[in-house]
C-alpha positions as CSV (number, residue, x, y, z in Angstrom):
1,M,54.7,-30.7,-31.1
2,K,53.8,-34.1,-30.0
3,R,50.9,-35.9,-31.6
4,S,49.0,-36.3,-28.3
5,T,49.2,-32.5,-27.7
6,V,47.7,-31.8,-31.1
7,I,44.9,-34.3,-30.5
8,I,44.1,-32.8,-27.1
9,A,44.0,-29.3,-28.6
10,L,41.7,-30.4,-31.4
11,L,39.4,-32.1,-28.9
12,V,39.2,-29.0,-26.7
13,A,38.5,-26.9,-29.8
14,A,35.7,-29.3,-30.9
15,V,34.1,-29.2,-27.4
16,F,34.1,-25.4,-27.3
17,A,32.7,-25.3,-30.9
18,T,29.9,-27.8,-30.0
19,A,29.1,-25.9,-26.8
20,W,28.9,-22.6,-28.6
21,T,26.6,-24.1,-31.3
22,V,24.3,-25.8,-28.8
23,T,24.0,-22.5,-26.8
24,R,23.2,-20.5,-29.9
25,L,20.5,-23.0,-31.0
26,A,19.0,-23.3,-27.5
27,T,18.7,-19.5,-27.1
28,G,17.5,-18.9,-30.6
29,S,20.4,-16.6,-31.3
30,T,21.6,-16.1,-34.9
31,A,24.9,-15.1,-36.3
32,D,23.4,-11.8,-37.2
33,S,23.4,-9.9,-33.9
34,S,21.9,-6.8,-35.5
35,A,18.5,-8.5,-35.9
36,S,15.7,-6.5,-34.3
37,V,14.0,-7.8,-31.3
38,A,10.2,-8.2,-31.5
39,A,8.2,-5.7,-29.5
40,P,6.4,-7.2,-26.5
41,A,2.7,-7.6,-26.8
42,P,0.5,-5.0,-25.2
43,A,-0.9,-5.8,-21.7
44,A,-4.3,-7.2,-21.6
45,R,-7.2,-4.9,-20.7
46,V,-9.8,-6.3,-18.4
47,S,-13.3,-5.0,-18.1
48,L,-15.9,-6.5,-15.9
49,P,-19.5,-5.8,-16.6
50,G,-21.0,-3.5,-13.9
51,N,-17.6,-2.7,-12.4
52,V,-17.3,1.0,-12.0
53,P,-14.0,2.6,-11.1
54,A,-13.9,4.4,-7.8
55,T,-14.3,8.1,-7.7
56,G,-13.7,10.4,-4.7
57,E,-12.4,9.5,-1.3
58,P,-13.3,6.2,0.5
59,E,-16.2,6.7,2.9
60,L,-17.4,4.8,6.0
61,P,-21.2,4.2,6.0
62,S,-21.0,3.3,9.7
63,L,-20.3,7.0,10.6
64,S,-24.0,7.8,9.8
65,T,-25.2,5.1,12.2
66,L,-23.3,6.3,15.2
67,H,-24.5,8.9,17.9
68,P,-21.6,9.4,20.3
69,R,-22.2,11.1,23.6
70,P,-20.9,14.7,23.9
71,G,-17.2,14.8,24.8
72,S,-16.6,11.3,23.6
73,A,-14.8,9.6,20.7
74,V,-15.7,6.1,19.5
75,Q,-14.4,3.8,16.8
76,A,-16.4,3.5,13.6
77,A,-16.6,0.2,11.9
78,G,-14.6,-0.2,8.7
79,P,-13.4,-2.8,6.2
80,F,-10.0,-3.3,7.9
81,D,-11.0,-3.6,11.5
82,D,-9.6,-7.1,11.7
83,R,-6.1,-5.8,10.7
84,F,-5.4,-3.2,13.4
85,T,-6.2,-2.2,17.0
86,M,-7.1,1.3,17.9
87,A,-6.0,2.8,21.3
88,G,-6.0,6.2,23.0
89,L,-9.1,7.4,21.1
90,H,-10.1,10.8,22.5
91,F,-11.7,14.0,21.5
92,D,-10.6,17.4,23.0
93,G,-13.1,19.6,21.2
94,R,-10.5,20.8,18.6
95,S,-9.2,17.4,17.3
96,V,-9.7,13.7,17.6
97,H,-6.6,11.6,18.4
98,A,-5.9,7.8,18.3
99,S,-3.1,5.3,17.7
100,A,-3.7,2.4,15.3
101,T,-1.4,-0.6,15.6
102,I,-1.3,-2.8,12.5
103,T,-1.7,-6.4,13.5
104,S,-2.2,-8.2,10.2
105,D,1.3,-8.1,8.9
106,V,4.9,-7.3,9.8
107,S,5.6,-5.3,6.6
108,D,5.8,-1.6,6.2
109,V,2.5,0.4,5.9
110,L,2.3,1.9,2.4
111,E,-1.0,3.7,2.6
112,F,-3.2,4.4,5.7
113,G,-6.3,6.5,5.8
114,A,-8.5,7.4,8.8
115,L,-11.8,9.1,8.5
116,A,-13.4,11.0,11.4
117,G,-17.0,11.9,11.7
118,F,-17.9,14.9,13.9
119,Y,-21.2,15.1,15.7
120,D,-23.3,17.9,17.2
121,A,-24.9,17.9,20.7
122,R,-27.8,15.8,19.5
123,G,-25.4,13.1,18.1
124,A,-26.1,14.0,14.5
125,L,-23.2,13.7,12.0
126,I,-22.4,17.2,10.8
127,G,-19.2,16.6,8.8
128,T,-15.9,14.7,8.4
129,G,-12.2,15.1,8.4
130,R,-9.3,12.9,7.1
131,F,-5.9,11.7,8.1
132,T,-3.8,10.3,5.3
133,Y,-0.4,8.6,5.4
134,H,1.5,7.7,2.2
135,N,4.9,5.9,2.4
136,D,7.2,7.9,0.1
137,E,10.0,5.5,-0.6
138,S,11.9,8.1,-2.6
139,A,12.2,10.4,0.5
140,P,15.3,10.1,2.5
141,H,14.8,8.1,5.7
142,E,17.0,6.6,8.3
143,D,17.3,2.8,8.3
144,H,16.2,1.1,11.5
145,A,16.9,-2.3,12.8
146,G,14.1,-4.7,13.7
147,P,10.6,-5.0,12.3
148,P,8.9,-2.3,10.3
149,S,6.9,0.4,12.0
150,E,3.4,-0.9,12.7
151,L,2.0,2.2,14.6
152,E,0.1,5.0,13.0
153,K,-0.6,8.0,15.2
154,V,-3.8,9.7,14.0
155,S,-4.8,13.3,14.7
156,I,-7.7,14.9,12.8
157,T,-8.6,18.6,13.4
158,V,-12.3,19.6,13.4
159,P,-12.8,21.5,10.1
160,K,-13.3,25.3,10.5
161,A,-16.9,25.2,9.4
162,L,-17.7,22.7,12.3
163,Q,-15.7,24.3,15.1
164,G,-17.9,25.2,18.0
165,R,-20.6,22.8,16.9
166,A,-18.7,19.5,17.0
167,V,-18.9,18.0,20.4
168,S,-18.0,14.4,19.8
169,A,-16.3,12.2,17.2
170,A,-15.9,8.8,15.6
171,V,-12.9,7.4,13.8
172,G,-12.6,4.5,11.3
173,V,-10.1,3.3,8.8
174,P,-11.2,3.0,5.2
175,V,-7.7,2.6,3.7
176,L,-4.9,0.2,4.8
177,V,-2.3,-1.1,2.5
178,N,0.8,-3.1,3.6
179,E,3.7,-4.4,1.4
């Protein structure tokens, strides 16, 4: 073997040895690969004074302030009114129907909840009903091209205890979560 070939081989070996040593030192690795890895620290728990966790379903205080005319359906004010538009709102005596188009984002809707208030002939609130949508990402679904669906069709049936007494309705949205 020529002397120049031996020198090149030794230089290449030295470069690889140096690179290996620098990598081990930079990553904090040791020659003993069986060393145990330290357990991660537990997540911080945050508690704010006076902050009480939510219980029950979200409500819409505006339902108690409305007095819709018999046969009508109106939109009730809610915390997400600036993030959707409601169209096709109508009450047929058995159910209230509407379509909500999400305008705040172009991502999929993960959670959507509509709350309907039902009213008697005097316009007094006599009860409520709910519509809930939950995006189940584990369920099989067909892929579609284009932007995510931004339309939620709402249909809330008058509860049995209110049937025959409910003559008008109001609908609002207390739950709206996008990606």
